PQR file with spaces between the fields and no chain letter, atoms N, CA, C, O and H, PARSE charges and radii, in Angstrom:
ATOM       1  N    UNK     1     -15.882    3.787    7.502 -0.4000 1.5000
ATOM       2  CA   UNK     1     -14.435    4.523    7.781 -0.0000 2.0000
ATOM       3  C    UNK     1     -14.186    5.702    7.961  0.5500 1.7000
ATOM       4  O    UNK     1     -14.591    6.448    7.069 -0.5500 1.4000
ATOM       5  N    UNK     2     -13.446    6.350    9.143 -0.4000 1.5000
ATOM       6  CA   UNK     2     -13.085    7.745    8.874 -0.0000 2.0000
ATOM       7  C    UNK     2     -11.640    8.127    9.039  0.5500 1.7000
ATOM       8  O    UNK     2     -11.246    9.243    9.377 -0.5500 1.4000
ATOM       9  H    UNK     2     -13.117    5.744    9.868  0.4000 1.0000
ATOM      10  N    UNK     3     -10.853    7.026    8.750 -0.4000 1.5000
ATOM      11  CA   UNK     3      -9.559    7.223    9.019 -0.0000 2.0000
ATOM      12  C    UNK     3      -8.961    6.438    8.141  0.5500 1.7000
ATOM      13  O    UNK     3      -9.651    5.496    7.752 -0.5500 1.4000
ATOM      14  H    UNK     3     -11.173    6.120    8.476  0.4000 1.0000
ATOM      15  N    UNK     4      -7.428    6.569    7.516 -0.4000 1.5000
ATOM      16  CA   UNK     4      -6.919    5.584    6.843 -0.0000 2.0000
ATOM      17  C    UNK     4      -6.179    4.961    8.156  0.5500 1.7000
ATOM      18  O    UNK     4      -5.572    5.512    9.074 -0.5500 1.4000
ATOM      19  H    UNK     4      -6.868    7.334    7.832  0.4000 1.0000
ATOM      20  N    UNK     5      -6.525    3.349    7.831 -0.4000 1.5000
ATOM      21  CA   UNK     5      -5.347    2.445    8.761 -0.0000 2.0000
ATOM      22  C    UNK     5      -4.685    1.589    8.029  0.5500 1.7000
ATOM      23  O    UNK     5      -5.367    0.837    7.333 -0.5500 1.4000
ATOM      24  H    UNK     5      -7.019    2.902    7.086  0.4000 1.0000
ATOM      25  N    UNK     6      -3.455    1.481    7.986 -0.4000 1.5000
ATOM      26  CA   UNK     6      -2.471    0.799    6.890 -0.0000 2.0000
ATOM      27  C    UNK     6      -2.929   -0.699    6.988  0.5500 1.7000
ATOM      28  O    UNK     6      -3.006   -1.396    5.976 -0.5500 1.4000
ATOM      29  H    UNK     6      -2.900    2.092    8.551  0.4000 1.0000
ATOM      30  N    UNK     7      -3.260   -1.215    8.363 -0.4000 1.5000
ATOM      31  CA   UNK     7      -3.352   -2.583    8.539 -0.0000 2.0000
ATOM      32  C    UNK     7      -4.835   -2.919    7.540  0.5500 1.7000
ATOM      33  O    UNK     7      -4.923   -4.046    7.053 -0.5500 1.4000
ATOM      34  H    UNK     7      -3.198   -0.649    9.185  0.4000 1.0000
ATOM      35  N    UNK     8      -5.899   -1.949    7.288 -0.4000 1.5000
ATOM      36  CA   UNK     8      -7.137   -2.231    6.382 -0.0000 2.0000
ATOM      37  C    UNK     8      -6.630   -2.262    4.986  0.5500 1.7000
ATOM      38  O    UNK     8      -7.007   -3.021    4.093 -0.5500 1.4000
ATOM      39  H    UNK     8      -5.827   -1.033    7.683  0.4000 1.0000
ATOM      40  N    UNK     9      -5.597   -1.204    4.913 -0.4000 1.5000
ATOM      41  CA   UNK     9      -5.399   -1.300    3.261 -0.0000 2.0000
ATOM      42  C    UNK     9      -4.724   -2.559    2.968  0.5500 1.7000
ATOM      43  O    UNK     9      -5.099   -3.144    1.951 -0.5500 1.4000
ATOM      44  H    UNK     9      -5.291   -0.588    5.639  0.4000 1.0000
ATOM      45  N    UNK    10      -3.755   -3.110    3.701 -0.4000 1.5000
ATOM      46  CA   UNK    10      -2.800   -4.318    3.350 -0.0000 2.0000
ATOM      47  C    UNK    10      -3.772   -5.405    3.508  0.5500 1.7000
ATOM      48  O    UNK    10      -3.606   -6.381    2.777 -0.5500 1.4000
ATOM      49  H    UNK    10      -3.451   -2.635    4.527  0.4000 1.0000
ATOM      50  N    UNK    11      -4.725   -5.415    4.302 -0.4000 1.5000
ATOM      51  CA   UNK    11      -5.865   -6.679    4.334 -0.0000 2.0000
ATOM      52  C    UNK    11      -6.564   -6.705    2.800  0.5500 1.7000
ATOM      53  O    UNK    11      -6.559   -7.744    2.139 -0.5500 1.4000
ATOM      54  H    UNK    11      -4.861   -4.622    4.896  0.4000 1.0000
ATOM      55  N    UNK    12      -7.159   -5.470    2.307 -0.4000 1.5000
ATOM      56  CA   UNK    12      -7.719   -5.337    1.200 -0.0000 2.0000
ATOM      57  C    UNK    12      -7.087   -5.452   -0.112  0.5500 1.7000
ATOM      58  O    UNK    12      -7.560   -6.058   -1.074 -0.5500 1.4000
ATOM      59  H    UNK    12      -7.163   -4.627    2.843  0.4000 1.0000
ATOM      60  N    UNK    13      -5.786   -4.708   -0.063 -0.4000 1.5000
ATOM      61  CA   UNK    13      -5.162   -4.595   -1.720 -0.0000 2.0000
ATOM      62  C    UNK    13      -4.051   -5.547   -1.900  0.5500 1.7000
ATOM      63  O    UNK    13      -3.132   -5.671   -1.090 -0.5500 1.4000
ATOM      64  H    UNK    13      -5.402   -4.215    0.719  0.4000 1.0000
ATOM      65  N    UNK    14      -4.185   -6.272   -3.092 -0.4000 1.5000
ATOM      66  CA   UNK    14      -3.141   -7.111   -3.357 -0.0000 2.0000
ATOM      67  C    UNK    14      -1.898   -6.700   -3.991  0.5500 1.7000
ATOM      68  O    UNK    14      -0.795   -7.156   -3.689 -0.5500 1.4000
ATOM      69  H    UNK    14      -4.931   -6.171   -3.749  0.4000 1.0000
ATOM      70  N    UNK    15      -2.176   -5.600   -5.106 -0.4000 1.5000
ATOM      71  CA   UNK    15      -1.059   -4.763   -5.642 -0.0000 2.0000
ATOM      72  C    UNK    15      -1.644   -3.788   -6.377  0.5500 1.7000
ATOM      73  O    UNK    15      -2.863   -3.632   -6.320 -0.5500 1.4000
ATOM      74  H    UNK    15      -3.072   -5.230   -5.351  0.4000 1.0000
ATOM      75  N    UNK    16      -0.870   -3.023   -7.146 -0.4000 1.5000
ATOM      76  CA   UNK    16      -1.106   -1.788   -7.886 -0.0000 2.0000
ATOM      77  C    UNK    16      -0.279   -1.760   -8.917  0.5500 1.7000
ATOM      78  O    UNK    16       0.909   -2.068   -8.820 -0.5500 1.4000
ATOM      79  H    UNK    16       0.121   -3.150   -7.193  0.4000 1.0000
ATOM      80  N    UNK    17      -0.929   -1.329  -10.153 -0.4000 1.5000
ATOM      81  CA   UNK    17      -0.187   -1.422  -11.376 -0.0000 2.0000
ATOM      82  C    UNK    17      -0.265    0.053  -11.856  0.5500 1.7000
ATOM      83  O    UNK    17      -1.306    0.711  -11.869 -0.5500 1.4000
ATOM      84  H    UNK    17      -1.894   -1.079  -10.232  0.4000 1.0000
ATOM      85  N    UNK    18       1.050    0.528  -12.280 -0.4000 1.5000
ATOM      86  CA   UNK    18       0.901    1.990  -12.989 -0.0000 2.0000
ATOM      87  C    UNK    18       1.288    1.827  -14.436  0.5500 1.7000
ATOM      88  O    UNK    18       2.421    1.452  -14.737 -0.5500 1.4000
ATOM      89  H    UNK    18       1.895   -0.007  -12.269  0.4000 1.0000
ATOM      90  N    UNK    19       0.316    2.115  -15.386 -0.4000 1.5000
ATOM      91  CA   UNK    19       0.367    1.994  -16.830 -0.0000 2.0000
ATOM      92  C    UNK    19       0.952    3.095  -17.254  0.5500 1.7000
ATOM      93  O    UNK    19       1.819    3.138  -18.127 -0.5500 1.4000
ATOM      94  H    UNK    19      -0.605    2.419  -15.141  0.4000 1.0000
ATOM      95  N    UNK    20       0.417    4.182  -16.544 -0.4000 1.5000
ATOM      96  CA   UNK    20       0.945    5.865  -16.970 -0.0000 2.0000
ATOM      97  C    UNK    20       0.606    6.606  -15.885  0.5500 1.7000
ATOM      98  O    UNK    20       0.306    5.965  -14.878 -0.5500 1.4000
ATOM      99  H    UNK    20      -0.287    4.146  -15.834  0.4000 1.0000
ATOM     100  N    UNK    21       0.570    7.977  -15.821 -0.4000 1.5000
ATOM     101  CA   UNK    21       0.402    9.078  -14.849 -0.0000 2.0000
ATOM     102  C    UNK    21      -1.437    8.981  -14.985  0.5500 1.7000
ATOM     103  O    UNK    21      -2.253    9.224  -14.095 -0.5500 1.4000
ATOM     104  H    UNK    21       0.813    8.498  -16.639  0.4000 1.0000
ATOM     105  N    UNK    22      -1.607    8.699  -15.902 -0.4000 1.5000
ATOM     106  CA   UNK    22      -3.373    8.717  -15.811 -0.0000 2.0000
ATOM     107  C    UNK    22      -3.962    7.531  -16.097  0.5500 1.7000
ATOM     108  O    UNK    22      -4.914    7.447  -16.874 -0.5500 1.4000
ATOM     109  H    UNK    22      -0.945    8.501  -16.625  0.4000 1.0000
ATOM     110  N    UNK    23      -3.344    6.355  -15.382 -0.4000 1.5000
ATOM     111  CA   UNK    23      -3.825    5.056  -15.785 -0.0000 2.0000
ATOM     112  C    UNK    23      -3.176    4.014  -14.417  0.5500 1.7000
ATOM     113  O    UNK    23      -2.366    3.116  -14.650 -0.5500 1.4000
ATOM     114  H    UNK    23      -2.571    6.424  -14.751  0.4000 1.0000
ATOM     115  N    UNK    24      -3.609    4.273  -13.222 -0.4000 1.5000
ATOM     116  CA   UNK    24      -2.979    3.700  -12.218 -0.0000 2.0000
ATOM     117  C    UNK    24      -4.138    2.414  -11.511  0.5500 1.7000
ATOM     118  O    UNK    24      -5.192    2.734  -10.960 -0.5500 1.4000
ATOM     119  H    UNK    24      -4.267    5.002  -13.032  0.4000 1.0000
ATOM     120  N    UNK    25      -3.820    1.426  -11.623 -0.4000 1.5000
ATOM     121  CA   UNK    25      -4.974    0.327  -11.165 -0.0000 2.0000
ATOM     122  C    UNK    25      -4.734    0.122   -9.640  0.5500 1.7000
ATOM     123  O    UNK    25      -3.617    0.461   -9.250 -0.5500 1.4000
ATOM     124  H    UNK    25      -2.964    1.166  -12.071  0.4000 1.0000
ATOM     125  N    UNK    26      -5.488   -0.314   -8.830 -0.4000 1.5000
ATOM     126  CA   UNK    26      -5.429   -0.662   -7.455 -0.0000 2.0000
ATOM     127  C    UNK    26      -6.370   -2.127   -7.700  0.5500 1.7000
ATOM     128  O    UNK    26      -7.565   -2.142   -7.993 -0.5500 1.4000
ATOM     129  H    UNK    26      -6.396   -0.589   -9.147  0.4000 1.0000
ATOM     130  N    UNK    27      -5.552   -3.240   -7.511 -0.4000 1.5000
ATOM     131  CA   UNK    27      -6.095   -4.527   -7.531 -0.0000 2.0000
ATOM     132  C    UNK    27      -6.217   -5.286   -6.334  0.5500 1.7000
ATOM     133  O    UNK    27      -5.215   -5.715   -5.762 -0.5500 1.4000
ATOM     134  H    UNK    27      -4.581   -3.227   -7.273  0.4000 1.0000
ATOM     135  N    UNK    28      -7.649   -5.534   -5.811 -0.4000 1.5000
ATOM     136  CA   UNK    28      -7.659   -5.819   -4.766 -0.0000 2.0000
ATOM     137  C    UNK    28      -7.741   -7.433   -4.621  0.5500 1.7000
ATOM     138  O    UNK    28      -7.707   -8.152   -5.620 -0.5500 1.4000
ATOM     139  H    UNK    28      -8.464   -5.186   -6.276  0.4000 1.0000
ATOM     140  N    UNK    29      -7.855   -7.958   -3.285 -0.4000 1.5000
ATOM     141  CA   UNK    29      -7.508   -9.274   -3.227 -0.0000 2.0000
ATOM     142  C    UNK    29      -8.620  -10.154   -3.571  0.5500 1.7000
ATOM     143  O    UNK    29      -8.397  -11.365   -3.541 -0.5500 1.4000
ATOM     144  H    UNK    29      -7.883   -7.375   -2.474  0.4000 1.0000
ATOM     145  N    UNK    30      -9.877   -9.703   -3.919 -0.4000 1.5000
ATOM     146  CA   UNK    30     -10.893  -10.214   -4.250 -0.0000 2.0000
ATOM     147  C    UNK    30     -11.051  -10.500   -5.785  0.5500 1.7000
ATOM     148  O    UNK    30     -11.884  -11.218   -6.339 -0.5500 1.4000
ATOM     149  H    UNK    30     -10.057   -8.720   -3.944  0.4000 1.0000
ATOM     150  N    UNK    31     -10.039   -9.755   -6.329 -0.4000 1.5000
ATOM     151  CA   UNK    31      -9.936   -9.518   -7.996 -0.0000 2.0000
ATOM     152  C    UNK    31     -10.509   -8.580   -8.758  0.5500 1.7000
ATOM     153  O    UNK    31     -10.401   -8.575   -9.984 -0.5500 1.4000
ATOM     154  H    UNK    31      -9.362   -9.172   -5.879  0.4000 1.0000
ATOM     155  N    UNK    32     -11.392   -7.409   -7.856 -0.4000 1.5000
ATOM     156  CA   UNK    32     -11.929   -6.610   -8.581 -0.0000 2.0000
ATOM     157  C    UNK    32     -10.626   -5.424   -8.500  0.5500 1.7000
ATOM     158  O    UNK    32      -9.608   -5.454   -7.809 -0.5500 1.4000
ATOM     159  H    UNK    32     -11.480   -7.413   -6.860  0.4000 1.0000
ATOM     160  N    UNK    33     -11.077   -4.443   -9.439 -0.4000 1.5000
ATOM     161  CA   UNK    33      -9.979   -3.439   -9.444 -0.0000 2.0000
ATOM     162  C    UNK    33     -10.522   -2.094   -9.790  0.5500 1.7000
ATOM     163  O    UNK    33     -11.449   -2.067  -10.599 -0.5500 1.4000
ATOM     164  H    UNK    33     -11.904   -4.419  -10.000  0.4000 1.0000
ATOM     165  N    UNK    34     -10.014   -0.814   -9.222 -0.4000 1.5000
ATOM     166  CA   UNK    34     -10.323    0.562   -9.723 -0.0000 2.0000
ATOM     167  C    UNK    34      -9.277    1.236  -10.319  0.5500 1.7000
ATOM     168  O    UNK    34      -8.114    1.189   -9.917 -0.5500 1.4000
ATOM     169  H    UNK    34      -9.261   -0.835   -8.564  0.4000 1.0000
ATOM     170  N    UNK    35      -9.693    1.894  -11.322 -0.4000 1.5000
ATOM     171  CA   UNK    35      -8.670    2.901  -12.302 -0.0000 2.0000
ATOM     172  C    UNK    35      -8.623    4.232  -11.467  0.5500 1.7000
ATOM     173  O    UNK    35      -9.707    4.673  -11.085 -0.5500 1.4000
ATOM     174  H    UNK    35     -10.637    1.932  -11.648  0.4000 1.0000
ATOM     175  N    UNK    36      -7.609    4.835  -11.184 -0.4000 1.5000
ATOM     176  CA   UNK    36      -6.837    5.849  -10.908 -0.0000 2.0000
ATOM     177  C    UNK    36      -6.163    6.566  -11.418  0.5500 1.7000
ATOM     178  O    UNK    36      -5.626    5.985  -12.361 -0.5500 1.4000
ATOM     179  H    UNK    36      -6.729    4.476  -11.495  0.4000 1.0000
ATOM     180  N    UNK    37      -5.770    7.836  -11.319 -0.4000 1.5000
ATOM     181  CA   UNK    37      -4.845    8.592  -12.274 -0.0000 2.0000
ATOM     182  C    UNK    37      -4.511   10.115  -11.848  0.5500 1.7000
ATOM     183  O    UNK    37      -5.314   10.732  -11.147 -0.5500 1.4000
ATOM     184  H    UNK    37      -6.207    8.307  -10.553  0.4000 1.0000
ATOM     185  N    UNK    38      -3.489   10.614  -12.223 -0.4000 1.5000
ATOM     186  CA   UNK    38      -3.220   12.108  -11.600 -0.0000 2.0000
ATOM     187  C    UNK    38      -3.761   13.092  -12.888  0.5500 1.7000
ATOM     188  O    UNK    38      -3.503   12.804  -14.057 -0.5500 1.4000
ATOM     189  H    UNK    38      -2.837   10.113  -12.792  0.4000 1.0000
ATOM     190  N    UNK    39      -4.310   13.930  -12.615 -0.4000 1.5000
ATOM     191  CA   UNK    39      -4.675   15.118  -13.666 -0.0000 2.0000
ATOM     192  C    UNK    39      -3.578   16.141  -13.562  0.5500 1.7000
ATOM     193  O    UNK    39      -3.014   16.457  -12.514 -0.5500 1.4000
ATOM     194  H    UNK    39      -4.519   14.164  -11.665  0.4000 1.0000
ATOM     195  N    UNK    40      -3.277   16.742  -15.044 -0.4000 1.5000
ATOM     196  CA   UNK    40      -2.465   17.766  -14.933 -0.0000 2.0000
ATOM     197  C    UNK    40      -3.043   19.129  -14.595  0.5500 1.7000
ATOM     198  O    UNK    40      -2.420   20.176  -14.421 -0.5500 1.4000
ATOM     199  H    UNK    40      -3.735   16.485  -15.896  0.4000 1.0000
ATOM     200  N    UNK    41      -4.629   18.873  -14.523 -0.4000 1.5000
ATOM     201  CA   UNK    41      -5.120   20.401  -14.052 -0.0000 2.0000
ATOM     202  C    UNK    41      -6.409   20.867  -14.898  0.5500 1.7000
ATOM     203  O    UNK    41      -6.917   21.970  -14.692 -0.5500 1.4000
ATOM     204  H    UNK    41      -5.135   18.022  -14.664  0.4000 1.0000
């Protein structure tokens, strides 16, 4: 993929959970998840 396409995103992602600014989870429709977070620098 070379560009963001909303259709692809909506096809793959089930939901997101925000526990804190340093712990944001993206849960995919296949049950897998990734952890992301914001850094203060």
